[in-house]
C-alpha positions in Angstrom: 344.8 205.1 39.0 345.1 208.9 39.0 342.6 210.2 36.5 344.2 213.6 36.4 346.9 212.2 34.3 347.3 208.8 32.7 350.4 207.6 30.9 351.5 211.3 30.4 348.1 212.2 29.1 346.1 215.0 31.0 342.5 214.3 31.4 340.2 217.1 30.1 336.6 215.7 30.1 334.5 212.5 29.8 333.5 211.5 26.2 331.5 208.6 27.1 331.2 205.5 29.3 330.0 202.0 28.8 330.2 198.4 30.1 333.9 197.9 29.2 335.2 201.3 30.3 335.2 205.1 30.1 336.5 207.3 27.3 338.1 210.6 28.2 339.3 213.6 26.0 342.9 214.0 27.0 346.0 216.0 25.8 349.5 214.6 25.3 352.6 216.1 23.7 351.2 215.6 20.2 347.7 217.1 20.8 344.2 215.7 21.8 343.6 212.1 22.1 340.6 209.9 23.1 341.9 208.0 26.1 339.9 204.9 27.0 340.4 203.4 30.5 339.1 199.8 30.4 337.9 197.7 33.4 339.5 194.4 32.0 342.3 193.7 29.8 342.9 196.0 26.8 341.4 194.6 23.5 343.7 193.6 20.6 345.4 196.1 18.5 343.9 196.2 15.0 345.2 198.5 12.2 342.6 199.2 9.4 341.4 202.3 7.6 337.9 201.8 9.2 339.2 201.2 12.8 340.1 204.0 15.1 343.9 204.1 15.3 345.6 203.5 18.7 348.7 205.4 19.3 349.7 204.1 22.6 348.5 201.6 25.2 349.2 200.7 28.8 347.9 197.9 31.1 344.4 199.4 31.5 344.3 202.3 29.0 344.4 203.1 25.3 345.3 206.4 23.8 343.3 206.7 20.4 342.7 209.1 17.7 340.3 211.8 18.8 337.5 212.0 16.2 335.6 215.3 16.7 333.0 214.6 14.0 330.8 212.7 16.4 329.2 209.4 15.7 326.4 207.9 13.4 323.9 207.8 16.2 324.5 211.6 16.9 324.2 212.3 13.2 320.9 210.3 13.1 319.4 212.4 16.0 320.4 215.6 14.4 318.5 214.6 11.2 321.6 214.1 9.1 321.2 210.4 8.3 319.8 209.6 4.7 319.4 206.1 3.6 322.2 206.5 1.2 324.5 207.8 3.9 323.4 204.9 6.3 324.4 202.3 3.8 327.9 204.0 3.1 328.6 204.0 6.8 327.5 200.4 7.2 329.8 199.5 4.3 332.9 201.0 5.8 332.1 199.3 9.3 331.6 196.0 7.4 335.1 196.2 6.1 336.5 196.9 9.6 334.5 194.0 11.1 335.6 191.5 8.4 339.1 192.5 8.9 338.8 191.9 12.6 337.0 188.6 12.3 339.9 187.4 9.9 342.2 188.0 12.9 339.9 186.0 15.2 338.6 189.1 16.9 334.8 189.7 17.6 333.9 193.3 18.3 331.0 192.4 20.6 329.3 195.8 20.9 328.4 196.8 17.3 326.0 199.9 17.4 325.8 203.3 15.7 327.3 205.2 18.7 330.5 203.2 18.0 330.6 204.3 14.4 332.7 207.5 14.5 332.6 209.8 11.5 335.8 211.4 10.5 335.5 213.3 7.2 332.1 213.1 5.6 331.0 209.4 5.6 334.3 207.9 6.4 333.2 205.7 9.3 335.7 204.4 12.0 334.7 201.5 14.3 335.7 202.1 17.9 335.2 200.5 21.3 336.4 196.9 20.7 335.6 195.0 23.8 337.6 192.2 25.5 335.7 189.1 26.6 333.8 188.4 28.7 330.8 190.4 27.2 328.8 189.3 30.2 329.6 188.8 33.9 327.6 187.2 36.7 324.6 187.2 34.3 324.8 190.8 33.5 325.1 191.9 29.9 328.0 194.3 29.5 327.0 195.4 25.9 323.9 197.0 24.5 321.0 194.6 24.5 319.2 196.5 21.8 322.0 195.4 19.4 323.1 192.1 21.0 322.7 188.7 19.2 320.7 185.9 20.7 323.7 183.7 21.3 325.6 186.5 23.0 322.5 187.2 25.4 322.5 183.3 26.1 326.1 183.4 27.1 327.1 181.0 24.2 330.4 181.1 22.5 330.2 183.7 19.7 332.0 184.5 16.5 331.8 187.1 13.8 328.2 186.2 12.8 327.2 187.9 16.2 328.6 191.0 14.9 326.6 190.6 11.6 323.4 190.4 13.7 324.3 193.6 15.6 325.1 195.4 12.2 321.7 194.4 11.0 320.2 196.0 14.2 322.3 199.0 13.5 321.2 199.6 10.1 317.6 199.3 11.2 318.2 202.0 13.6 320.0 204.3 11.0 317.1 203.7 8.5 314.1 204.2 10.9 315.5 206.1 14.0 314.6 203.2 16.2 316.4 200.0 17.3 314.4 196.8 16.1 312.6 196.2 19.4 312.1 199.7 20.6 308.7 198.9 21.9 310.0 196.6 24.6 309.3 198.2 27.9 312.4 197.1 29.8 315.9 195.6 29.4 314.6 192.2 30.2 311.9 192.5 27.5 314.4 193.6 25.1 316.5 190.5 25.8 313.4 188.3 25.3 312.7 190.0 22.0 316.2 189.5 20.7 315.8 185.8 21.7 312.4 185.1 20.4 310.8 187.8 18.2 311.3 188.4 14.5 312.4 192.0 13.7 309.5 194.1 12.3 309.8 195.1 8.6 311.8 198.3 8.3 309.3 199.6 5.6 306.7 199.7 8.3 308.5 202.6 9.9 310.0 204.0 6.7 307.4 203.2 4.0 309.5 205.1 1.4 312.1 202.5 1.4 311.9 199.4 -0.9 310.4 196.4 0.6 313.6 194.5 -0.4 315.5 195.9 2.6 313.1 194.2 4.9 314.3 190.7 3.8 318.0 191.9 3.8 317.7 193.0 7.6 315.7 189.9 8.5 318.5 187.8 7.1 321.2 189.7 8.9 319.1 189.2 12.1 318.2 185.5 11.7 318.1 183.9 15.1 320.1 181.0 13.7 323.6 182.2 13.0 324.0 179.8 10.1 321.1 181.6 8.4 322.7 185.0 8.4 325.0 186.6 5.9 328.4 184.9 6.0 330.2 188.1 6.4 329.6 191.7 7.3 330.5 192.8 3.7 327.9 190.4 2.3 325.3 192.1 4.4 326.5 195.6 3.5 326.5 194.7 -0.3 322.9 193.2 0.0 321.7 196.4 1.8 323.1 198.7 -0.8 321.6 196.7 -3.7 318.2 196.7 -2.0 318.3 200.4 -1.6 319.6 201.0 -5.2 
């Protein structure tokens, strides 16, 4: 595939890369787009106010809305992530996830760098993957946010995304993923499989202790013990933080 031009879009620069493909800043007749070239089949097309719009698609590429405002992880690293802002972002992403789950689609790589910020706190979920989420024993998603059942190669449903959303809120509230102290990728995987998440309030003592139970429930090792939907988790987090 000629990466100077794809589907009539001229490639300008790389915006990011991951296990499922590379995203480029590209220009077409109507202006800039985020052009994702995927290694496997294109993910399903979902239309929702909190999902990045797809303008056009080919066999192995998607032309999506270019969101210049950055992502939630970048905002966190820039010191622009208050607890109130974090829960507002999580609420928007939760709406997108529940919509996707209702269509039978699991995102599979829920993490703050995939929460794009359009205007203010309007969050747009991007980078829906296409199964498999692992290949030849290698995890193709971020282990720091992956559910135990995904890491074990089991069949997954929307509750895997709820787990990852819990990990994401932990990161946005504390500046660290839940098992940041694990020294290697293999140790992160073992922690996701066997360790309980540390209390959020240990690293952010100004937060109410109620948020510890909320995130612990979202990150329950047994999927049946988690919140039944992403929105239920987001609502519980907002209530805990007042």
